[in-house]
C-alpha positions in Angstrom: 66.9 -180.1 11.5 65.4 -181.8 14.7 64.1 -185.1 13.4 60.7 -186.7 14.3 60.5 -189.9 15.3 56.9 -191.6 15.9 56.5 -193.1 19.5 55.4 -196.7 19.3 54.1 -196.1 15.5 51.8 -192.8 16.8 50.6 -194.4 20.0 48.0 -191.1 19.7 47.0 -191.5 16.2 46.6 -195.4 15.8 47.0 -198.8 18.2 50.3 -198.2 19.1 52.9 -200.8 17.5 50.3 -201.7 15.2 50.8 -202.6 11.0 48.0 -199.9 10.1 49.8 -197.4 12.3 53.3 -198.0 10.9 51.8 -197.9 7.2 49.8 -194.7 8.4 53.0 -193.1 9.8 55.3 -194.0 6.7 52.6 -191.7 4.7 54.0 -188.6 7.0 57.2 -186.4 6.4 58.8 -187.7 9.4 62.2 -189.0 9.7 61.8 -192.1 12.0 59.7 -194.2 13.9 59.9 -196.3 17.4 58.8 -199.5 18.4 59.1 -202.2 20.7 60.7 -206.1 20.8 59.9 -209.0 22.8 60.3 -212.8 22.5 56.9 -214.8 22.6 57.3 -218.6 23.9 58.1 -220.0 20.5 61.3 -217.4 20.2 59.7 -215.1 17.5 60.4 -211.7 18.1 57.2 -209.8 18.3 56.5 -205.7 18.4 54.6 -205.0 21.7 55.5 -202.5 24.2 54.2 -204.5 27.6 55.7 -207.7 28.8 52.0 -208.5 29.1 49.3 -208.6 26.8 46.5 -207.1 29.2 47.0 -203.2 28.1 47.1 -203.4 24.5 45.4 -206.4 23.3 41.9 -208.3 23.9 44.0 -211.1 25.6 45.7 -211.4 28.6 49.2 -213.0 30.3 52.8 -212.5 29.4 53.6 -212.4 25.9 56.4 -214.6 26.7 53.8 -217.4 26.9 52.8 -217.0 23.9 53.0 -220.1 21.5 53.6 -220.9 17.8 51.5 -218.6 16.1 49.2 -217.3 18.7 50.5 -213.5 18.3 49.0 -213.7 14.8 45.4 -214.4 16.5 46.0 -211.5 19.6 44.2 -208.6 18.5 45.2 -205.5 18.9 42.5 -202.9 21.0 41.1 -200.1 19.5 42.1 -201.2 15.7 39.6 -200.8 13.1 41.5 -203.2 11.0 41.8 -205.8 12.6 45.6 -205.6 14.0 47.2 -208.5 15.4 50.3 -208.4 17.1 53.0 -208.2 14.3 56.5 -210.0 14.1 59.4 -208.0 13.6 59.9 -209.4 10.4 56.6 -207.8 9.5 57.5 -204.1 10.5 60.8 -204.6 8.9 59.5 -205.3 6.0 57.1 -202.4 5.6 60.0 -199.8 6.5 62.6 -201.6 4.2 63.8 -199.0 1.3 61.7 -196.2 3.1 64.9 -194.6 4.3 63.2 -194.1 7.5 65.1 -194.4 10.9 64.1 -197.1 13.0 64.8 -196.9 16.9 64.2 -200.8 17.9 64.0 -200.8 21.5 65.1 -204.1 23.0 62.3 -205.0 26.3 62.8 -207.3 29.2 60.3 -209.6 30.2 57.5 -210.0 32.7 59.8 -210.2 35.8 61.9 -207.2 34.2 64.6 -209.8 32.9 66.5 -209.2 29.5 65.2 -211.9 26.9 68.4 -213.9 26.4 69.7 -213.6 22.8 67.5 -211.0 21.9 70.3 -208.7 21.0 71.6 -211.0 18.6 68.2 -212.1 17.0 67.5 -208.8 16.4 70.5 -207.7 14.9 70.4 -210.8 12.6 67.0 -209.8 11.3 68.0 -206.1 10.6 71.1 -207.5 8.8 68.9 -209.6 6.8 66.8 -206.8 5.5 69.5 -204.5 5.2 68.9 -202.1 7.4 71.9 -201.9 9.8 72.7 -198.4 8.7 69.0 -197.1 9.3 68.4 -198.7 12.5 69.6 -198.0 16.1 68.9 -200.9 18.7 67.6 -199.2 21.9 67.1 -199.9 25.7 67.1 -198.5 29.0 69.6 -201.3 30.2 73.5 -200.6 29.8 74.3 -204.3 30.1 72.2 -204.8 27.2 73.4 -201.9 24.8 76.8 -203.0 25.9 76.1 -206.6 24.3 74.4 -205.0 21.6 78.1 -203.1 21.0 79.8 -206.3 21.4 78.1 -208.5 18.8 76.9 -206.0 16.8 79.1 -203.1 16.5 78.0 -202.0 13.1 74.2 -201.1 14.0 73.9 -197.8 16.4 72.9 -197.9 19.7 70.8 -195.3 21.7 70.1 -195.3 25.7 66.8 -194.4 27.3 67.4 -192.0 30.0 64.7 -191.2 32.5 64.5 -189.8 36.5 64.0 -193.3 38.4 67.7 -194.3 36.7 69.0 -190.5 37.6 67.6 -190.9 40.8 69.1 -194.2 41.5 72.6 -193.6 40.1 72.9 -189.7 39.7 71.9 -187.8 37.1 75.6 -186.9 35.9 77.2 -190.5 36.5 74.1 -192.1 35.0 74.3 -190.0 31.9 78.1 -190.8 31.7 77.7 -194.4 31.9 75.3 -194.2 28.9 76.9 -192.2 26.8 79.8 -194.7 27.2 77.6 -197.2 25.4 75.5 -195.3 23.2 75.9 -193.5 20.3 72.5 -191.4 21.2 70.8 -190.5 24.6 67.3 -189.8 24.4 66.5 -188.4 27.9 62.5 -187.9 29.3 61.4 -184.4 29.0 61.2 -183.7 32.5 64.8 -184.8 33.4 65.8 -182.7 30.5 64.1 -179.7 31.3 65.2 -180.0 35.0 68.9 -180.7 34.5 69.5 -179.1 30.6 72.8 -177.1 31.2 74.3 -180.1 33.3 72.9 -182.7 30.2 74.5 -180.5 27.5 77.4 -179.4 29.0 78.1 -183.6 28.3 76.2 -184.5 25.4 76.7 -182.8 22.3 73.4 -182.1 20.6 73.7 -184.0 17.8 74.0 -187.0 20.0 70.9 -185.9 22.1 67.6 -186.4 22.1 64.0 -186.0 23.9 60.8 -188.3 24.9 58.2 -187.8 24.3 56.5 -184.5 24.3 53.1 -183.9 22.7 51.7 -180.7 22.9 52.2 -177.9 20.3 53.9 -175.4 22.8 55.9 -178.1 24.3 57.0 -179.7 21.0 57.9 -176.2 19.4 59.9 -175.6 22.6 61.8 -178.8 22.1 62.1 -179.2 18.2 63.6 -175.0 18.8 66.5 -176.2 21.1 68.7 -178.3 18.3 68.1 -181.3 19.7 69.2 -184.2 17.4 65.6 -185.8 17.5 62.4 -185.7 19.3 60.2 -188.5 20.1 56.6 -188.3 20.3 53.3 -189.9 20.1 51.8 -186.9 17.7 54.1 -186.8 14.9 51.3 -184.6 13.2 51.4 -182.1 15.6 55.2 -182.5 15.9 55.0 -181.6 12.0 53.3 -178.5 12.5 55.3 -177.0 15.1 58.4 -177.6 13.1 56.8 -175.8 10.7 55.9 -173.0 12.4 59.5 -172.5 14.0 60.9 -172.4 10.0 58.8 -169.2 9.9 60.2 -167.7 13.0 63.4 -165.0 12.1 66.3 -166.3 13.5 68.1 -164.0 16.1 
């Protein structure tokens, strides 16, 4: 069975990377959740996608300038529950004991530079909650994933791969570079569709994922291809699509 992973919680259903969204997702029969980590100015690991506050909160400026507990007073746009920026520990506490897979993306700062020490801090907190066996540390950056492999080889890694990287490095060269540092390679859906034969000739389906199909027909297509996982903003539609596929007779 192909796993369904809620992208940024489930960003088309609830405010992305929100506590309320994570709790709601936990009540759905999906297999995992994806979310994003940054470091604030106090060195706290916080869960937010962008390196700046502008798009998803009622504040502005870089996440890295937040001091003390300021993150707890920055409200997420669209929340009906007063959601503020959660810490990594807040989110781990929600999923501890749930059996959910956690796909934890290590982001870069507002200049696109990896946060020094984020890999080690994230791994230590995962260990503290006893979630190493349920977690992937993920990144677009090959050096970041190599660091994870070096300092926390007991935590699985996932490399995200998209068109700009493939264009810069060459599709196959970029793929093989990522495969060398990752247990799973998650490929953006257009890149995977365009180079399906090449990619699947080099990556076993059980190590391959796709992001982010959101329409039912698209989800049925990808869920029917035998991939390890599909990461989507609409896990509700993905569940309907997977159920529909379960009633299709095998050829």
